[in-house]
C-alpha positions as CSV (number, residue, x, y, z in Angstrom):
1,M,3.7,26.0,17.2
2,S,3.4,26.2,13.5
3,G,0.2,25.8,11.5
4,K,1.5,22.6,9.9
5,T,0.1,19.3,10.9
6,E,2.8,17.0,12.4
7,R,3.0,13.8,10.4
8,K,4.3,10.4,11.4
9,K,6.8,8.7,9.1
10,S,3.9,7.0,7.4
11,G,2.6,10.4,6.2
12,R,-0.6,10.4,8.3
13,P,-1.2,13.1,10.8
14,R,-0.4,12.2,14.4
15,G,-3.4,11.4,16.6
16,E,-5.6,10.9,13.6
17,N,-9.0,9.2,14.5
18,R,-10.4,6.9,11.9
19,K,-14.1,6.3,11.2
20,F,-13.4,2.8,10.0
21,S,-10.7,0.4,11.4
22,R,-8.1,-0.6,8.9
23,R,-7.2,-4.2,8.2
24,H,-3.7,-5.1,7.0
25,I,-3.6,-7.0,3.7
26,E,-1.3,-6.9,0.7
27,L,-3.3,-7.1,-2.6
28,P,-2.4,-6.1,-6.1
29,I,-4.2,-3.1,-7.5
30,L,-4.4,-1.3,-10.8
31,Y,-5.2,2.4,-11.1
32,T,-5.8,5.0,-13.8
33,F,-6.2,8.7,-13.6
34,I,-9.8,9.8,-14.2
35,D,-9.3,11.2,-17.7
36,N,-6.6,8.8,-18.8
37,I,-6.6,5.2,-20.1
38,K,-3.0,4.2,-19.1
39,T,-3.0,1.7,-16.3
40,Y,-0.5,1.6,-13.5
41,G,0.1,-1.0,-10.8
42,G,0.5,-0.9,-7.0
43,E,-0.3,-2.8,-3.8
44,T,-2.5,-2.3,-0.8
45,G,-1.0,-2.0,2.7
46,N,-4.3,-1.9,4.5
47,I,-8.0,-1.4,3.8
48,S,-11.2,-0.4,5.4
49,E,-14.8,0.5,4.3
50,G,-13.7,4.2,4.0
51,G,-10.4,3.8,2.1
52,L,-7.0,2.2,1.9
53,L,-3.3,2.6,2.1
54,V,-1.5,1.9,-1.2
55,Y,2.1,1.6,-2.3
56,L,2.7,3.3,-5.7
57,K,5.9,3.8,-7.7
58,E,5.4,7.5,-8.1
59,A,4.5,10.4,-5.8
60,L,1.0,11.7,-6.6
61,L,-0.6,14.9,-5.2
62,E,-3.3,15.1,-2.6
63,G,-6.7,15.7,-4.1
64,V,-6.0,13.6,-7.3
65,R,-8.8,11.2,-8.1
66,L,-8.0,7.7,-9.3
67,K,-10.1,4.8,-10.6
68,I,-8.8,1.7,-8.9
69,E,-9.3,-2.1,-9.1
70,I,-8.4,-4.2,-6.1
71,F,-7.8,-7.9,-6.7
72,P,-9.1,-10.0,-3.8
73,P,-7.5,-13.4,-3.1
74,N,-8.5,-16.1,-5.6
75,L,-9.9,-18.3,-2.9
76,L,-12.8,-15.9,-2.3
77,G,-14.0,-16.2,-5.9
78,L,-14.6,-12.5,-6.2
79,K,-14.0,-10.3,-9.2
80,P,-11.9,-7.2,-8.8
81,I,-13.4,-4.4,-6.6
82,K,-13.7,-1.2,-8.5
83,A,-14.0,2.3,-7.1
84,V,-13.2,5.9,-7.6
85,T,-10.9,7.2,-4.9
86,Q,-9.3,10.5,-3.9
87,I,-5.7,10.9,-2.5
88,V,-6.2,12.3,1.0
89,W,-2.5,12.1,2.0
90,A,0.6,11.6,0.0
91,P,4.4,11.6,0.7
92,T,6.0,15.0,0.9
93,R,9.4,13.6,0.0
94,Q,11.0,10.2,-0.5
95,E,11.5,8.8,3.0
96,E,14.5,6.6,3.9
97,G,13.4,3.0,3.4
98,W,10.9,3.8,0.7
99,D,13.3,2.7,-2.0
100,E,10.8,1.7,-4.7
101,Y,7.2,2.3,-3.6
102,L,5.6,5.4,-1.9
103,Q,2.7,5.3,0.5
104,H,-0.5,7.1,-0.3
105,G,-3.8,7.3,1.6
106,L,-6.9,6.9,-0.6
107,E,-10.5,7.6,0.4
108,F,-13.3,5.8,-1.5
109,I,-15.4,8.4,-3.3
110,E,-17.7,6.3,-5.5
111,M,-18.4,2.5,-5.4
112,D,-21.4,0.7,-6.8
113,S,-23.4,-1.5,-4.5
114,G,-22.0,-4.8,-5.9
115,D,-18.4,-3.6,-5.3
116,S,-19.4,-2.4,-1.9
117,L,-20.6,-5.9,-1.1
118,K,-17.4,-7.5,-2.4
119,L,-15.4,-5.1,-0.2
120,K,-17.4,-6.1,2.9
121,R,-16.9,-9.8,2.1
122,L,-13.1,-9.1,1.7
123,L,-13.0,-7.3,5.1
124,E,-14.9,-10.2,6.8
125,Y,-12.4,-12.7,5.3
126,I,-9.5,-10.6,6.7
127,E,-11.0,-10.5,10.2
128,G,-11.2,-14.3,10.0
């Protein structure tokens, strides 16, 4: 057996245990690199208190930090949720079926208490 971690098609290691359960929701996001002002768009695939799966148009490297804004559904009356994240897994190559967007796993690194409360409210809404 090699020292490499076997990955599923999603890019996550097989048998990975999560501290927080993820909830599926597709929401628009904006992101910037920490020392850059240019903004890029993407979409969430799922989200938890610890991080989220996002779909981005370009392949980014693990370890890169991003400032993100997540836009909750309008009916919640919440302003965007802002956080600093770090890419914890990224695509190693363009997989078949990933024609336009690539999956990346982001971990929340910094989030102020107000945004943390907005995230909890969003998660409660998703759970129904």
